LUMFINU-394897 format. One record per residue: residue in one letter; x, y, z of N, C-alpha, C in turn. Coordinates in steps of 0.1 Angstrom, whole numbers, plus 5000, padded with zeros to 4 digits. Layout:
N
AXYZXYZXYZ/...
***
This chain:
726
M426207188339427607218339428207168353/Y429507128352430207088364431607148363/L432107178375433407238376434507128379/D435607148372436807058374438007148374/P438307208386439407298387440807238383/A441007118385442307058383442106928375/P441806928362441606808355442906738353/E442806608354444006518353444406498338/H445706488335446106458322446706318322/L445906228317446206088317447106058305/R448005958307448805918296448905768296/I449105708285449205558284450705518286/V450905438296452205398300452505258293/P453505248285453805118279454005018289/S453704888285453704788295455104758300/G456104778292457504748297458204858303/E457504978304458205098310458405088325/R457405028331457405028346456704908351/R457304838361456604718367455604768377/P454604678379453604718389454204718403/N453804808411454304828425453204788435/V453504688443452404638452452104748462/A453204808468453004908478452205028473/E452505078461451805188456450305148453/N450105028448448704988446447904978459/V448504928469447804918482447505058488/W448505148487448305288492447205358484/A447205328471446205398462444805348466/S444705218469443405158473442905208486/L443805238495443505288509443305438510/S444105518502444105658505443805738492/T444505708481444305798469443005778463/L442605658459441405638451440105678459/P440005648473438805688480438605838480/R439605918478439506058479438906118466/Y438806038455438306088443436706098444/E436206188436434706208436434306188421/P434206068417433806048403432406078400/I432106138388430806168385430206078374/Q430805968373430305868362428905838364/E428505808377427105768379426205888376/D426606008379425706128376425606138361/L426706128353426606138339425806028333/K425805908339425005798334423505828336/R423205878348421805918350421306018340/A422106118337421806218328421606158314/L422506068310422405998297421105918297/D420805848307419605758307418405848307/R418405958313417206048313417006108299/N418206148292418106198278417506088269/R417905968271417305858262415805838265/L415405848278414005838281413205948275/I413806068276413006188271412906178255/E414006128249413906108234412806008231/R412805898238411805798236410405848238/V410205918249408805978252408406078241/N409306168238409006268227408706198214/T409406088211409106018199407705958199/I407405898210406005838212404905938211/I405106048219404106158219404006218205/G405106248200405106318186404506228176/G404706098177404106008167402605998168/M402105998181400605998183400006128178/E400706238180400206368175400206378160/E401206318154401306318139400206248133/R399806138140398706048134397406128133/D397106218144395906298144395806388132/F397006448128397006548117397306478104/Q397506348104397806288091396606248084/Y395506218091394206178085393206298085/E392606318074391706438073390506428083/E390006308085388906288094389306318109/A390406268113390906298126391306448128/W391806508117392106648118390906728120/S389806698112388506768113387906758127/E388006638133387406618146388206698156/R389506698155390306778164390006928163/W389806968151389507108148388207148155/A387207058154385907088160386007098175/S386807008181387007008196387707128200/V388607178192389407298195388507418195/L387607428186386607548186385707538197/R385207418201384307408213385107448225/Q386307408226387207438238387407588239/A387507658227387807798228386607888233/Y385407838231384207908235383407848247/Y384007758254383407708266383407818276/D382307848283382307938294382307848307/D382507908318382607828331381307748334/E380207808332378907738335378707618326/E379007638313378807538304379807418306/W381007458310382007358312381707278325/D381207348335380907278348379807168346/K378907188336377807098333378206988324/T379406988318379806888309380106758317/T379506648313379806528321380906448314/M381306348321382406258315381806178303/S380506138304379906068293379906148280/Q379606278281379706358269381106368264/M382106388272383406398268383906268261/V383506158267383906028261383306018247/R382006058245381406058231382206148222/D382606268227383306368218384806328216/R385506288226386906268225387406118225/G386506028228386905888227387105828242/L387305698242387405628255388605678263/A389705728256390905768263390605878273/W389505958270389206068279388906018293/A388305908295387805868308389105838317/S390005768312391205748320392005868322/Y392105958312392806088313392206168324/Q390806178324390206268334390406208348/H390306078350390506018363391906038368/L392906038359394306068363394406208368/R393806298361393806438365393206458379/V392006398381391306418393392106358405/T392706248403393606188413394806268416/E395406328406396606408408396206538415/V395106598412394706718419394306688434/T393706578436393506538450394706518458/D395806458452397106448459397706588461/D397506678452398106818454397406888465/L396106878466395406938477395706878490/A395906748491396306678503397706728507/L398606748497399906798501399806938506/L399007018500398807158505398407158520/L397307078523396807078537397807018547/T398606918542399606858550400706958554/R401107028545402207128548401707238557/V400507288554399907398563399707348577/A399407218578399207158592400507128599/G401607148592402907118597403306978598/L402706888590403006748589404006718579/D404606598579405606548570405006508557/D405606548545405006508532405006358530/D406106288535406206148533405706058544/S404906108553404506038565403105968562/D402705888572401405828571400305928573/E400606038579399606148581399206198567/F400206218558399806258545398806168538/R399006038539398105938533396705958540/A396705978552395405998559394706128554/V395406238553394806358548394306338534/R395006258526394606238512393206158512/Q393106068521391805998522390706088526/L390906188535389906278539389506368527/V390506418520390306508508389506428497/R389806298495389106218486387706198490/C387406178503386106158508385206288506/C385806398509385106528507384806558492/R385806518483385606538469384406448464/E384406328468383406238463382006278469/K382006348480380706388486380106508478/H380906578471380406698464380606698449/F381406598444381606598429381406448424/D380906438412380706308406381106328391/P381606218384382006228370380806278361/D379606238364378506278356377506368363/G377806408376377006498383375706428388/V375806308392374706228396374406268411/G373106268414372606298428372806448432/G372606538422372706678425374106728428/K375106648425376506688427377006758415/L378106828417378806898406379606788399/T379906818386380706728378382206738382/E382906638378384406648380385006758372/H384406798361385006908353384907038362/A383907048370383807168379384907158389/F385207038394386307018403387607058397/L387907008385389107038378389307188375/R388207248371388307398368388607478380/R388107438392388407508404389807488410/F390307368409391507328416392707288408/D392507258395393707208388394507318382/I395507368390396407468386397607408378/G397907278380398907218373398607208358/W397307188355396907178341397207308334/R396907418340397207548334398607578332/L399507528341400907548339401407458328/R400907338327401307258315400907318302/R399707378302399207438290400007548285/L400507638294401407748290402707688286/R403207588292404507528288404407468274/H403207418271403007358258403007468247/V402407578249402307688240403707748238/L404407758249405807818248406707718240/A406507588242407307498234407007508219/K405807518215405407528201406007658195/I405907768203406507898198408007878196/D408707808205410107788204410407708191/E409607608188409807528176409607618164/M408607708164408407798152409607898151/L410107938162411208038161412607968158/G412607838160413907768157414207738143/Q413207678136413407638122412207678114/Y412607718102411507768092410607648088/E411207538085410507418081409507378092/R409907378104409007338115407907448117/A408207568115407207678116406207668105/S406607628093405607608082404607498085/V405107388091404307278094403307318105/L403707378116402807418127401807518122/V402207618114401207718109400207648100/E400607548092399707478083398707398091/R399107338102398207258110397207348117/A397507468120396607568125395707628114/R395907588101395107628090395207778088/Q396507828089396807968087397607978074/A397608108069398308128056399808138060/N400608108050402108118051402508258053/P403208288064403608428066404708488057/G405308398049406308438039407608358041/D408408378031409708308031410708378041/P411708298046412708358055413408478048/G413508588056414108718051413108818046/S411808768044410808868039410308948051/Q409609058047409109138058408009068066/G407208998059406108918066406608818075/F407708748071408208648080408908708092/E409608818090410208888102409208938111/E408108988106407009038115406408928122/F406308808116405808688122406708648134/R408008648132408908608142408908708154/D408908838150408908938161407608928170/T406508898163405208878171405308758180/L405808648174406008528183406908548195/S408008628192408908658203408308738214/S407508838210406708918220405708828227/I405008748220404008658227404808568237/R405908518233406608418241407108488254/K407508618253408008688265406808708274/E405708758269404508788277404008658284/L403808558276403308428282404308368292/G405608388290406608348299406508418313/D406208548312406008618324404708568332/V403708538324402408488331402708358337/Q403408268330403808138336404608148348/T405608238348406508258360405708308372/G404808408369404008458380403008348386/L402408268377401508168382402208058390/R403408018385404207918392404607968405/R405108098406405508158418404408158428/N403208198424402108208433401708068438/R401807968430401507838434402507788444/E403707808442404807768451404607838465/Q404207968464404008038477402807988485/L401807948478400607898485400907758490/W401707678483402007538488403107528498/Q403607638502404707638512404107688526/A404307618536403907668549404707778554/H404007888559404708008565403708078574/E404308168582403508238592402508328585/G401308318589400208398583399708338570/H399808208569399208148557397708168556/P397208198544395708218543394908098547/L395407978547394607858551394907818565/Q395807878572396207828585395007828595/T394207928596393107928605392007818602/Y391807798589390807698585391307558587/V392607538586393107408589393107378603/E393307478612393207458626391807418630/H390807478624389407448627389007308624/T389707248614389407108610390007008621/G390907058629391506968639392506868634/L393106888622394106798617395306778627/W395606878634396806868643396506768655/T395206768660394906688671394206558668/M393906538655393206418651394206298650/D393706178653394506058652394406018637/L395306068629395206048615395705908611/K396605848618397005708615395905608616/A394905638624393805538625393005538613/L393105648604392305658592392805558581/I394005518583394605428573395005298579/D394805268592395205148598394105038595/P394504928589393504828586392904758599/R393604778610393004718622392004808629/T391704918623390705008629389304938630/A388604958641387304888642386404948632/G385704858625384804898614385504928601/G386804928601387504958588387905108587/P389005138581389405278580388505358571/S387905298561387005368552385805428560/N385205348569384105398577384605518586/L385805498592386205608601386505738593/V387005728580387205838572385905908569/T384905828566383605888563383005958575/T383105888586382605948599383306078602/T384606078601385306198604384906308595/A384806288582384406388572383006438575/N382106348580380706398583380706478596/V381506438606381506518618382106658616/K383106668607383806798604383306848591/E382106818587381606858574381707008571/Q381207088581381207228579382607288578/Q383407238587384807288587385507258574/F385307138569386007098556385407178544/E384107208545383507288534384007428535/D384207488546384807618547386207618542/L387007518546388307508541388407488526/G387507408520387407398505387107528498/C386207598504385807728498387007828499/R387707828510388907918511390007878501/V390207748499391207708489390807748475/E389507728472389007778459389207928457/E388908008467389108148466390608188463/C391508118470392908148468393308108454/L392907998449393207958436392608038425/Q391308078427390608148417391208288415/D391708348426392408478425393508478415/M394408378417395608368408395208318394/L394208228393393808178380393108278371/E392208358377391508458370392408568365/S393408608374394408708369395208658358/A395608528358396408468347395608458335/L394308418336393408408324393208538318/E393008638325392808778320394108818312/D395208788317396508828310396608748297/I396308618297396408528286395408578275/T394208608279393208658269393708788262/G394308868270394908998263396008968254/I396808858256397908828248397408748236/L396508648238396008568227394508578227/P393908668220392408688219391808568213/Q390508548217389708438212389608448196/P389608338189389508348175388008378171/P387908418158386508448153385608328154/R384308348154383408228155383508138143/G383908188132384008108120385208018120/G386208038128387407958129388708038129/Y389807968129391108038130391608088116/A391208028105391808058092391308188087/D392208258081391908388074393108418064/E392808398051393808408041394408548041/A393608648045394008788043394608848056/A394808758066395408808079396808848077/A397208948085398608998085399508898092/A400808908090401708818096401608818111/A401408938118401308938132400008868137/E398908878129397708808133397808658131/I398608618121398908478119399608418131/A400608488136401308448147400408428160/R399608528162398708518174397708408172/R397108388160396108288159396708148159/T397908138154398608008155398907968169/A399408068177399608038191398308008199/R397308078195396008058202395407918198/F395707868186395207738182395807628191/Y397107638194397807538202397407558217/Y397007678220396507698234395207628236/D394307638226393007578227393107428225/D394107378217394307238214395007158225/F395307228236396107158246395407038252/A394107038254393406928260393606798251/N393606818238393806698230395306648231/Y396206738232397606698233397906638247/D397306698257397506658271396906518273/M395806488266395206358268396106248263/L397006278253397906178248399206178256/S399706298260401006308266401106288281/Y400006338288400106338303400206198309/P399306098304399505968310400805908307/T401405938296402805878293403805948302/L403806078304404706138312404606098327/Y403306088331403106048345403605908348/S403405818339403805678341405305658340/T406005738332407505728331408305808341/G407605898348408305978358409306078352/V409106118339410106218333410006348340/G408806388344408706518350408106618341/E408106748345407606858337408506898326/E409806898329410806948319411106838309/M410906868296411106768286412306788277/A413206888281414306918273415506818278/R416306778268417506698271418506778279/V419406708286420406768294421706748287/D422406848284423806848279424806868290/V425706778291426706788302427906858297/L428306968304429407048299430307078311/R431607078308432707098319433207238318/I433507288330434207418331435507398338/S436607408331437907378337438907468330/P440107488336441207568329441607518316/D441507388314441907338301440907368290/D439707398293438607418283438507558279/A439207648285439107798282440507848279/P441007828267442407858263442607998256/S441508068254441608188246442508298252/L442408318265443208418271444608368275/I444708258282445908198286445708048285/E446607978278446607838277447407778288/E446707698297447307648308448307538305/T449407538311450407428310450807378324/L451507268324451907208337452907308344/D453707378337454707468343454007598348/K452907638341452207768345450707738346/P450307678357448907658359448207788362/K446907798359446107918362445807928377/L445407818383444907818397446107798407/A446007868418447007858428446507778440/G445207768442444607698453444707548452/T445207498440445307348439446607298446/K447407388452448507338460448007278472/L448907188478448607128491447307048490/N447206968479446006878477444806968477/S444807078470443707168468443307238481/F444107248491443807318503444707448503/G445407478493446207598493445507728495/A444307738490443507868491443107898505/F443107798514442807818528444007898535/F445207898529446307958536446608098530/E446208128518446708248512445508318506/E445308448509444208528503444508548488/R445808568485446208588471445708468463/F445808348468445408228460443908238458/R443108278468441708278466441308388456/T441908508457441708608447442008568433/N443108508431443608458418442608358412/D442208258421441308148416439908198413/I439408298421438108358418438108428404/L439208508402439308578389439308478378/W440108368378440208278368438908198366/G438208178377436908118376435908198368/R435908328370435108418363435408428348/L436808438345437208438332436908318324/D437308198330437008068323435508038322/G434808078332433308048332432608128321/A433008258320432408338309432708278296/E434008238294434408188281433608058278/R433507968287432807838285431307858282/I430607958290429207978287429008038273/I429808128269429708188256429908078245/T430907988248431207888238430107788237/V429407758248428307668248427107728240/L426907858241425807928234426107938219/L427307948216427707968202428807858198/P428307728197429307618195429807598181/T429007648171429307608157430407698151/D431007658140432007738133431407858127/E430107858124429407978118429508098127/G429408068140429408178150430808198156/R431808158150433208168156433608318158/E433408398148433808538150433008608161/K431708588161430908648171431308588185/R431608458186432008398198433308458203/E434308478195435608538199435408678203/E434508748197434308888200433608898214/L432608818217431908828230432908778241/I433708678238434608638248435608748252/A436208808242437108918244436409038252/R435209068249434509178256434209128271/A433909008273433608958286434908958294/H436008908288437308908295437709058299/R437509148290437909288292437109348304/A435809318304435009378315435409318328/I435709188329436109128341437509178346/L438409188337439809238340439709388345/D438909468338438809608342438209618356/E437309528360436709538373437609478384/E438309368381439009288391440509328392/V441109368381442509378381442909528379/F442609588368443109718364442509828372/S441309808377440609918385441309918399/K441909808403442609808416444109828415/D444609838403446009868400446109988391/M446010108397446010228390447310248382/E448410208387449710218380449710138367/G449210018368449109928356448109978347/A447010038352445910088343446410208336/M447110298342447610418335448710388325/A449310268326450310228316449610188303/L448310158303447710118291447510228282/P447710208269447410318259445910328257/P445410458256446110578257446210638271/G445910548281446010598295444910538304/D443810498298442710438306442310308300/P442210198307441810078301440410078295/R439510168300438210168295438110228281/T439210298277439210358264440110278254/S440710178259441610098250440809978245/S441309918234440609808228440709678237/P439809588235439909458242441209388240/E441709398228443009328225444109388234/D444109518235445209588244445109538258/V443909538263443709498277444109348279/L443709268270444009128272445509098270/E446209168261447609158259448309208272/R447809318277448409368290448309268301/Y447209198302447109098313447908978310/R448108938297449008828294450408858299/S450908978297452209018301452309018316/K451309068323451209068337451208928343/Y450508838336450408698341451808628340/D452508648328453808588326454808638337/K454708758341455708818350455408768364/E454108758368453808738382453308598385/C453308508375452808378376453408298388/E454708298388455408218398455308278412/A455408408413455308478426453908468432/T452908468423451508458428451208318434/R451908218429451608078434452508028444/R453308118450454308088460453708108474/L453708008482453208018496454008108504/D453408188513454108278522454508188534/P455808168536456208078547455708118560/Q455708248563455308288576453808258579/H453008278569451508248571451308098571/T452108028563452007878563452307818577/L453507868583453907808596452907848606/H452307968606451308018615450107918614/S449707898602448507808600448807668605/A450007618602450307478606450407468621/A450907578628451007578643449607578649/R448807668643447407678649446707548646/A446907488635446207358632446607248641/S447907248644448407138654447907168668/R447807288671447207318685445707288685/V445007318675443607288675443407138675/F444207068667444106918666444306858680/G445406908687445706858700444506888710/D443907008709442807038718441606948715/M441406918702440306828698440506688704/L441706638703442006508709441806508724/D442206618730442106628744440606628748/G439806708741438406708744437706578741/Y438106518730437506388727437806288737/T439006288743439406198753438606218766/E438306348769437606378781436106328780/T435606338768434106298766433906158763/Q434806098755434605958750435305858758/R436405888764437205798772437705678764/R438005698752438405578744439905588740/L440405708740441805718736442705718748/P444005668747444905668758445205808763/K444905828776445105968781446506018780/G447505938783448905988783449306028769/G449105948759449505988746448806118741/V447506138744446806258739447406378746/V447706368759448306478767449606518761/W450406428757451706468751451606528737/I450606478730450306538716449906678718/T449006698728448506838730449706928735/R450506878744451706958748452606988737/L452906888729453806918717453207018708/A451907008705451307108696451307248702/R451107258715451207398721452707448721/L453607358723455007398722455407448708/F454907368698455207418684454507548681/W453307568686452707698684453507808691/A454007788703454807888711456107918703/L456707818698458007838690457707918678/V456607898671456307978659456008118663/E455308138674455008278679456308358681/V457208298688458508368691459408378679/A459108298669460008308657459608408647/V458408478649458008578639458908698641/P459608738630460508858631459808978635/G460409048645459909188649458709178658/S458209058662457009058671457409078685/L456509108694456709138708457209008714/A456608898711457108768716458508738712/S458908768700460308748696461308828704/L460908958706461809048714462008998728/A460908958734460908908748461708778749/F461608688738462308568738463808588737/R464208678728465608708726466308768739/H465508848746466008908758466208798769/G465208718770465208608780466308508776/L466608488763467608398758469008438763/K469208568763470508618767470708588782/L469608618790469708588804469908438807/L469208358800469408208802470808168799/Y471408218787472708178784473708228795/A473508348800474408398810474308318823/F473108278827472908208839473508068837/E473207998826473707868824475307858823/G475807958817477307968816477907988830/L477208078838477708098851477707968860/M476607888858476507758865477507658861/I477807658848478807568843480207608848/F480507738848481807788853482007758868/L481007798876481107778890481207628894/G480307548887480407408890481707338887/T482407388876483707338873484807388882/L484707518885485707578894485607528908/L484407508913484207468927484007318928/L484207248917484107098917482707048923/Y481707108917480307068920479707008907/P479906868906479406808893477906818891/T477106818902475606828900475206958894/V475807068900475507208894476007218880/Q477207158877477707168864476907088854/Q476506968857475606888848474306958846/F473707018856472407088854472607208845/G473707278846474007388837474107338823/F474807228821474907178807473607128801/V472807058810471507018805470607138801/A470607238810469807358807470407428794/F471707428793472307488781471907408768/A471907278769471507198758470007228754/V469107238764467707268760467607408754/T468207498760468207638755468707648741/A469907578738470507588725469607518715/T468907408719468007338709466807428706/A466307488716465107578714465607698705/H466807758708467307868700467507828685/A468007708683468307658670466907638662/T465907588670464607558663464007688659/V464007788668463507918665464107988653/L465507978653466208038641465807968628/L465707828629465207758617463807798612/L462907818622461607868618461608008613/E462408088619462508228614463108228600/D464108138598464708138584463608088574/A462807998578461707948569460708048566/M460408138576459408248574460008368568/S461308378566461908498560461508498545/K461208618541460808638527462008678518/K463108718524464208768516465208648513/Q465308618501466208508497467108558485/N468308528487469308558476469308448466/N470108468456470208368445470608228450/S471608228459472108098464471008028472/E470308108480469208038488468107998479/E467908068468466808018459467207888453/Q468507878449469007748444468907638454/D469207678467469107578478467707528480/R466707628478465307588479464907488468/K465507508457465107418446465807278448/K467007278455467707158457467907138472/P467007078479467107068494468306998499/W468806898491470006828496471206908498/R471307018490472507108492472307178505/R471107218508470907288521471307208533/I470807078532471106988543472706958544/A473306948533474806918533475507038539/T475007158536475607278541475507288556/Y474407258562474207258576475107148583/V475207028577476006918583477506958583/F477907018572479307068571479607178581/A478707268583478907378592478907318607/S478107218609478107158622479407088625/L480007018615481306948617482407058620/I482307168613483307268615483207328629/A482007348634481807398647482207298658/L482007168655482407068664484007068665/A484607068653486107068653486607198660/C486007308659486507428666486407408681/A485207358685485107338700486107238705/L486407128698487407028702488807088702/G489007168691490407228690490607338701/L489507398706489707498717490007428730/V489407318732489707238744491207188744/L491607138733493007088731494007198732/A493607318727494607428728494807468742/F493707478750493907508765494707408772/A494507278768495307168775496807178771/A497007218758498407228754499207338761/L498407448764499007558771499207538786/G498807418791499107388805498007418814/F496807468809495707498818495107368823/D494807378836494207258842492707258840/F492107368836490707378835490107278824/P490707258812490107158803490107018808/R491206978815491306838821490206818831/R490006918840489006898850487606898844/L487406978834486106988827485806848820/V486806788814486506658807486306548817/E487106558828486906448838485606458845/I485106578848483806588854482606548845/L482806598832481706568823481606418819/T482806348818482806208815482706118826/G482806168839482706088850484006008853/L485106048848486405978850487206038861/S486806148867487506208878487406118890/E488506088895488505998907489406058918/T488906058930489606108941490505998946/G491506038955492405938960491805828968/G490705868975490105768984489305668976/N489005688964488205598956489005518946/A490405528946491205458936491105308939/G491205268952491205128954489805068951/T488805148953487405098950487305078935/A487805168928487805148913488505028908/A489604998915490404888911489704758915/D488904768925488204638930486904608922/K486604688912485404668904485504538897/P484404468895484404348888484604368873/P485104268866485504288852484304318844/E483104268847481904288838481504438837/D482004518847481604658847482604738839/A483704668834484704748826484104798814/G483104738808482504788796481804918797/S481504958809480805078811481705198808/A482905178805483805288801483405358789/S482505288781482005358769481005468772/G480405468784479405568788480105708789/P481205728795481905858795482205908781/L482605818772482905858759481605918752/V480505848754479305898748478906028754/R479006048767478706178773479606288768/G480806258766481706358760481406398746/V481006298738480606328724479306418724/L478406378733477106458734477406608738/I478306618747478706758752479306838740/L480106768732480706838721479706878710/V478706788708477606808699476806928703/I476506938716475807048722476507178719/V477807178722478607298720478607338705/A478707238696478707258682477407328678/V476307268683475007328679474807468684/F475407498696475307638701476107728692/L477407688689478207768680477507798667/L477007688661476307708648475107798649/T474307778659473207868661473608008664/F474608028672475108168675475608238662/G476408158654476908208642475908248632/R474908158631473808178622473008308625/G472808328639472108448643472908578640/I474208578642475008688639475008718624/W475108618616475108628601473808688596/K472708648602471408698598471208848602/R471808888613471709018618472509118608/R473709068605474509148596474009158582/N473309058577472809048563471309088562/G470809138573469409178572468409068572/
***
C-alpha cells in the first residue's frame, strides 16, 4: 500500500485550446517536475517480481504434479515420506549421501551440497556479527573460509575417515530448512482452506478419505481442525524465527561472545586468509589458522550447536504435539474422522517436505525470489479512493495540510488534527475494501466500514466535543446507530469545512518571521564557516530578517511588545514634530530635515505594523471578506485613501497660505531648498545655465514630503478606525 494524500486529476487538453508556453515548460523542467516523487519504478519492480513468482510457482508446481501423476513416482515418494517420518537422530546422522542418491536420485547430491553451503554461509554470518565485523566486508569472506575448513575437518558427505556425515551437520545447524518446512505446511493448509477443489486434490494425494462435501458436518470439522493446526504451527514458526533473529543479532551479553573472543577473530589478520598474494597461498594459511585454534573453534562449534538445539528441540516437541507421527502402516485410514484426516494430511506434507524442497529450493535460490512466494498487490490509499463517508471535491477537500505546497500542516495544529483523522477514516475504509473487494461481500463491507468510521469518530471527535455528542439522539453517540453518527459528522463537516482549512494569519506571520530570521542566521553562520558567500549581502539579509521578526512581534495585538511600541511611537511622533516645528520657526534647515527624515521612518514603520496587525486580525466583516476574495479591490481602496490624504495635506498648506500665514511659505522654501537670503541672490544669478535643470530636485523633495504626510495621515486614520471598530 502507498499513500497519496493529494492525487492529481489529469485532463486531456485539446490541441487547439492552448498553445505551448516556452517559459512554463522551462520552469516546469527546473522546478516543478524535479519535485515529483514518481513511483513508476517501484511499481515496475513489484510487477516484475510478481511475474517471476508466477513463473517460479508454475515451474515448481509442474514438477510436483509430475511426481503425483505417475503411479510409480507416487509410490516411491510415499515410501520416502514414511522413512522420513520415522528417522531418528542417530539413524539420520549415519545416512550417507550415496544412500540418499540411491533413494532420491542424482538431484539429491546437488541439493544437499547447496544446503551445506548455505548453512556454512549462515554460520559465518553469525560469527561475523558477534565479532563486530561488517557483513559485506572481506572479513566475512575470511570467516566463511575458516568455517568451511572446520566443517570439512569434522564432516564428510559419506562419513569417510571417521568423520560425521553431512546429514549430521545439517541436522545440527540447518535452522533455515526447518523454517521453510513450516512455511510449506502452512501454505498447503491455506490452499485447503481456500478452495474445496484444491482441498480434495491435496487430501487425495495424502491418500486420505474425503472429509465430506462443503456444508456438511464432516467438512466443517475438517476446516476447523485445519484452522486450529494453522494457528498453532504459525505460533511455532513465529517463535522459531524470532529466536533465530535474536541469536543472529549482535548484542551485549550474547551467548557466543566469550567463545568468539577466545578464537581471536578480532585480532586476527583476516584479509590475509583470502589474499592470493599470501605466502604459500591463502588455503594453507586458513588450514594453519584452523589447526592452531582447533580447540577454540571446537568449543565455539559446540556452543553454537547447544544454542540451536535448544530452540530446535523445543519447536520439534511442539510440532509433534500438533501433528503426531502417523501409524506404522501408513497415513491412510478410511474410517478416520474428519479431524484426524486434517491432521494426517498436514503431517503428510510435513514429512514430504524434503521431496518438495529438493525441487523448489535450487530454483528459488538461483532466481533470488526469496522466502516469500506470495504475489504483491499494489493498492493506493487516498481521499479519492474512500468516498463512503465524504466524497472529496475540488471545492471541499478533506485534507487541510495540502495548502502551501503540502507544508500547511507545519503551521496549524488544526490542520494536523484534521488530516490525521481523515487518514484513519480513509485508511480503515481502504483496508476493509481490500479485504472484501467483490460484490458478494458488499453488504458486509459497507457494514464494517460504517462500524469502523463510527468507532474512530466517537474516539476522535464526539468524545472531545460533549456538546455535539449530547445533541445526538438519544443523547449519547455510543447508543446511537452508526448511520446517525456518520450523518452527524457529515453535517459537521459541511458547516466547518471552510473554517477548518483557513490559515490563522497571526500564526502564519509568526512562522514566516521566525523562518526568515532562522534563514538569515543560517546564511550568516554558513558565511562564517565556508567563506564562500559575499559577507555584505548576507549581513543585510540577516538584518532585514531580524527587522521583519521585530515588526511581527510588536504587531501582535495585546502583546507586551505592542504596548511598549505604541507608547514609544507617541513619544517619537511628539519629538519629531517638535524638531520640525522648532527647525521651521528658528530657521534651522538641518534640524528640520532630520525631523522629517525621522518622521518618515517612524510613519513607515507604523504603517507596516498596522498592516501586519490587520493581516493577523481574526475579525473580518462582510466587506473585508469580499476584499479578501478580490485583492485588487483592497489595493484600490488603499490607493484612493492615500490620494485623499495627500489632497488634504496639500489643501491644508494652501489654506494657511491663503489666510496670510507666513509659516507655509517658509516651510515649503526650506523643504524644497528654494529659500534664498539676500546675500546669496547674486550668486544664484551667476550660476551657469547647465545647473538650471537642478530645479526639478526641489519639486521631487516637495512631492516626497507630501507623500510622507499622506502616509502618516492614512496610518493615523487607520489606527483610529480600528480602535473604534474593535
